[in-house]
NUZADREN-728893 format. One record per residue (C-alpha): residue in one letter; x, y, z. Coordinates in steps of 0.001 Angstrom, whole numbers, padded with zeros to 6 digits, always signed. Example, Ala and Ser with C-alpha at 12.3 -4.5 7.8 and 13.67 -1.06 7.14 Angstrom:
BEGIN
a+012300-004500+007800/s+013670-001060+007140/
//
This chain:
BEGIN
x-006988-005532-023824/x-006131-002321-021986/x-004899-003578-018616/x-006076-002275-015249/x-002540-002204-013822/x+000828-002815-015422/x+004280-002499-013844/x+006398+000217-015444/x+009685-001657-015806/x+012201-001770-018627/x+015828-002258-019588/x+017169-000356-016588/x+015542-002808-014180/x+016656-005766-016312/x+020243-004488-016330/x+020186-004045-012544/x+019006-007627-012095/x+021682-008962-014465/x+024351-007050-012561/x+023105-008548-009310/x+023047-012074-010719/x+026724-011901-011685/x+027753-010164-008451/x+027829-013392-006478/x+025443-012058-003811/x+021699-012592-004313/x+020242-012584-000801/x+019964-009869+001825/x+023052-007791+001142/x+024557-004544-000132/x+021788-003629-002577/x+019153-004141+000091/x+021130-001908+002455/x+021441+000738-000254/x+017728+000576-001007/x+016899+000980+002686/x+019125+004034+002975/x+017774+005724-000144/x+014137+004952+000582/x+014411+006313+004114/x+015957+009488+002713/x+013246+009786+000045/x+010398+009728+002589/x+012175+011598+005381/x+012433+008651+007780/x+015297+007812+010115/x+015207+004088+009389/x+013878+001742+006703/x+013757-002041+007085/x+013238-003848+003758/x+011091-006973+003758/x+009647-009644+001502/x+006147-008145+001262/x+003794-005483+002535/x+002052-008165+004579/x+005336-008999+006290/x+005771-005291+006990/x+002396-005065+008723/x+002973-008265+010677/x+006394-007254+011983/x+005359-003673+012737/x+002629-005010+015009/x+004943-007570+016604/x+007504-004851+017283/x+005052-003262+019712/x+004838-006423+021860/x+001067-006053+022176/x-000701-007474+025241/x-002995-010470+024831/x-006202-008438+024922/x-005013-005757+022470/x-007449-004368+019915/x-006386-002993+016534/x-008786-000674+014708/x-008743-001352+010965/x-010838+000116+008138/x-013090-002531+006672/x-012462-001341+003106/x-008968-002700+002542/x-007058-005752+001356/x-007327-008650+003755/x-003620-008484+004659/x-004275-005445+006849/x-006529-007413+009172/x-004701-010731+008855/x-001494-009117+010111/x-003242-008018+013296/x-004654-011499+013883/x-001244-013076+013243/x+000205-010688+015835/x-002283-012018+018395/x-004596-009001+018461/x-008340-008633+018033/x-009434-006753+014920/x-012042-004030+015363/x-013430-002854+012035/x-014336+000787+011446/x-016150+002538+008617/x-014665+004833+005991/x-015082+008448+004966/x-017613+008581+002079/x-015505+011199+000282/x-012094+009500+000304/x-012839+005908+001422/x-010105+006360+004042/x-010565+005409+007694/x-013191+007732+009223/x-011956+009345+012467/x-015534+009885+013656/x-016252+006176+013430/x-012912+005372+015073/x-014133+007333+018111/x-017087+004935+018349/x-014745+001914+018236/x-012218+003020+020864/x-011994+001022+024077/x-009587+000607+026999/x-008049-002268+024998/x-007294-000188+021870/x-003545-000383+021300/x-003223+000380+017580/x-005081+002483+015029/x-004158+001193+011577/x-005273+003581+008805/x-005055+002635+005118/x-004412+005351+002538/x-007016+004098+000083/x-005981+004584-003534/x-002996+006595-002334/x-005072+009411-000777/x-003593+010189+002669/x-005891+009716+005644/x-006800+012380+008194/x-003533+011742+010016/x-003663+014609+012518/x-007065+013556+013800/x-006101+009883+013984/x-002832+010673+015784/x-004737+012742+018364/x-007210+009920+018927/x-004366+007447+019416/x-002586+009689+021917/x-005799+010133+023852/x-006050+006415+024634/x-002343+005572+024748/x-002410+003787+021392/x+000019+003814+018466/x-000672+004661+014825/x+000733+002201+012292/x+000070+003296+008710/x-000735+000883+005904/x+000799+002845+003036/x+000608+000049+000459/x-001075+002476-001983/x+000728+005624-000896/x+004392+005493-001905/x+005247+009063-002839/x+002182+010671-001248/x+002336+013507+001273/x+000149+014961+004024/x+000372+018672+004848/x+003838+018935+003365/x+005266+015804+004968/x+005900+012558+003137/x+003952+009460+004027/x+006544+007381+005839/x+007665+010147+008179/x+004462+010855+010120/x+003868+007879+012415/x+005923+005624+014684/x+005703+002846+012062/x+004655+003010+008398/x+004295-000053+006193/x+004809-000006+002418/x+004180-002607-000272/x+006277-003012-003413/x+004174-005668-005140/x+003992-005957-008904/x+001205-003391-009357/x+002338-000813-006808/x+003661+002697-007558/x+007151+001401-006816/x+007677-002300-007455/x+010423-004724-006543/x+008487-007634-008048/x+007323-008395-004550/x+008476-006756-001365/x+007766-004180+001283/x+009336-002187+004090/x+008704-000471+007394/x+009905+003063+008061/x+010354+004384+011585/x+012068+007113+013564/x+012888+004671+016359/x+016289+002973+016401/x+014867+000448+018856/x+011979-000463+016545/x+014370-000705+013596/x+016653-003086+015484/x+013677-005228+016500/x+012376-005352+012942/x+015783-006358+011554/x+016035-009166+014083/x+012487-010394+013473/x+012889-010447+009681/x+015911-012763+009948/x+014769-015626+012201/x+015453-013651+015387/x+019205-013660+014635/x+021104-010629+015853/x+023393-010312+012779/x+022430-011307+009240/x+024714-013093+006774/x+025806-009903+005002/x+026767-008253+008285/x+028778-011314+009298/x+030511-011507+005921/x+031543-007873+006277/x+032907-008573+009728/x+035302-011187+008318/x+036456-009173+005305/x+040119-008170+005239/x+041867-005324+003455/x+043596-006266+000218/x+047028-007710+000975/x+046342-008134+004679/x+048335-010936+006225/x+045698-011898+008771/x+041927-012196+008825/x+039763-011230+011754/x+039141-013921+014363/x+036509-016552+013501/x+034458-015341+016463/x+033362-012384+014287/x+031221-014800+012279/x+029277-015887+015342/x+025677-014860+015984/x+022959-015274+018562/x+019300-016130+018205/x+017759-013471+020391/x+014071-014169+019737/x+011604-016046+017587/x+011673-014619+014058/x+010765-015136+010426/x+012279-015343+006942/x+010823-011974+005898/x+013907-010234+004522/x+014134-008560+001102/x+016798-009954-001248/x+019262-008096-003446/x+017511-009042-006695/x+014347-007287-005515/x+016355-004401-004074/x+018167-003902-007390/x+014808-003407-009091/x+013708-001144-006254/x+016724+001123-006581/x+015919+001773-010250/x+012234+002244-009467/x+012983+004661-006640/x+014974+006865-009002/x+011938+006976-011318/x+009249+007241-008643/x+008675+010994-008807/x+008352+010901-012588/x+006049+007869-012528/x+003807+009415-009875/x+003667+012669-011854/x+002420+010650-014823/x-000220+008999-012634/x-001418+012426-011478/x-001580+013679-015051/x-003696+010695-016105/x-005944+011065-013053/x-006444+014760-013852/x-007429+013838-017421/x-010015+011376-016067/x-011299+014065-013690/x-011766+016590-016505/x-013313+014121-018934/x-015796+012532-016519/x-016723+015450-014240/x-019887+016362-016187/x-021406+012873-015930/x-024151+013017-013324/x-024459+009226-013104/x-021019+008596-011627/x-018657+010254-009164/x-014898+010646-009519/x-012329+010409-006687/x-012040+013354-004325/x-008725+014948-003338/x-009000+016926-000115/x-006943+020074+000574/x-003518+019647+002136/x-002620+016300+000601/x-000760+015080-002466/x-002104+011627-003351/x-000011+008884-004909/x-002870+008043-007294/x-002332+004310-006987/x-005741+003669-008493/x-008659+005588-010001/x-011934+004506-008417/x-015224+005844-009747/x-018567+005111-008102/x-021903+004463-009820/x-025092+002473-009324/x-024710+000546-012611/x-021217-000625-011732/x-021581-004195-012997/x-023223-003122-016255/x-020440-000625-016963/x-017818-003219-016123/x-019320-005637-018641/x-019571-002870-021250/x-015911-001946-020811/x-014839-005594-020999/x-016633-005893-024340/x-014607-002868-025445/x-011336-004543-024450/x-010855-002600-021219/x-010016-004284-017925/x-011452-002914-014676/x-011322-003865-011006/x-013492-003975-007886/x-011614-003170-004645/x-012662-004193-002012/x-015444-006218-000489/x-015530-004945+003120/x-013655-007366+005335/x-016446-007665+007885/x-018594-009251+005150/x-016172-012130+004546/x-016884-015428+006346/x-013660-015363+008371/x-014384-011910+009823/x-018194-011851+009811/x-019702-011017+013172/x-023304-010563+014220/x-024423-006987+014697/x-021555-005308+012822/x-022860-002721+010383/x-020568-000301+008527/x-022968+001328+006065/x-020627+003632+004158/x-018284+000831+003144/x-021163-001576+002516/x-022704+000842+000033/x-019473+002028-001543/x-018021-001339-002485/x-021075-002223-004580/x-020579+001027-006517/x-016775+001034-006851/x-015089+000468-010189/x-011375+000919-010866/x-010382+002262-014273/x-006977+001589-015877/x-004218+003717-014362/x-000457+003187-014628/x+002443+005301-015918/x+002761+003470-019247/x-000919+003940-020106/x-000854+006037-023264/x-003108+009042-023767/x-004678+007266-026742/x-005482+004235-024578/x-006902+006474-021873/x-009051+008235-024454/x-010450+004831-025436/x-011405+004243-021803/x-012994+007679-021503/x-014929+007288-024755/x-016202+003865-023672/x-017372+005185-020302/x-019155+008118-021900/x-020739+005942-024594/x-022130+003688-021866/x-023928+006687-020392/x-025285+007704-023785/x-026555+004193-024403/x-028110+003962-020954/x-029953+007277-021411/x-031212+006179-024818/x-032495+002926-023329/x-034348+004819-020586/x-035903+007162-023141/x-037017+004274-025340/x-038515+002477-022350/x-040370+005622-021261/x-041732+006139-024780/x-042953+002573-024992/x-044676+002870-021622/x-046410+006090-022692/x-047753+004512-025852/
//
């Protein structure tokens, strides 16, 4: 079976984990701090706070804003449920908006229709790694006194008008799950230019404690040969607020450091494979390939085609040993979020036509050619079936 996603990990990651295991420090510690520093530098952010998941990143980013009770958060309906759940967990009301039919990103024109005096956050999702219309969304947020928080779960390594995703908005949330462009096994982070937000996030991720265990252990360390240690009071801490156990650990960070060093090369491979799909499928009039708008460099997290016979093609590819995916059912159609009178037609139509083809750095060209040949053969078979049916009807 040719997989839909597969993490691109190897001996380097395994060696980094082994080194961490024998280091004597497995939790939040020096490798996590190093990962935060290097990731922030890679995306052009002032601060990076490493966490246990992308969901934790979204949750804490929203909590960091101390939203009022009646706050509304505008979320695209075509996204993973974590985007909306985080807003609910932060005590806000989710307002779903439709997506751009070209990119499946949050549609600024529909956001305008959803704005209200209670709008406090606009939360765009870079679907498939294609950056949203960030300038337009930032202007809309400023106009109503709201804040943009980006869900960049798909967009590690992407850029918008020459600037890296992670450096554009007050808060940007990344996911490092097993299938993401950069994986730590599971994990996430928030990047920000605000020292105040960063301090809040660090406190919230560690039970509301003002200094984590690694910081306190450093405070009590003594130079080699020193006759005296620092006073025990240096190990003290204060619980400044309610918080969570959302921190990244050094095992995950060790993997992340290796992955970060390979990210540019892995994303280049994704773009090469996506370009090969584009060229091989562009002449098929019965499906559409993903669009890349001017001024952006996508991360190419996934490759989503659209066609009316989505389910038939999916079954055909499965018979050929090729895994595919369907992402996502619009959130406003799920029982938990269903509300009377909510209609978001672009997303409602798109999700029934969406099919994800295999895309990951270790996908070989020969495997990709198998996928391409199977897709094209489905079209040939379908046309032959239509011709046979038409001939039978004529006779």
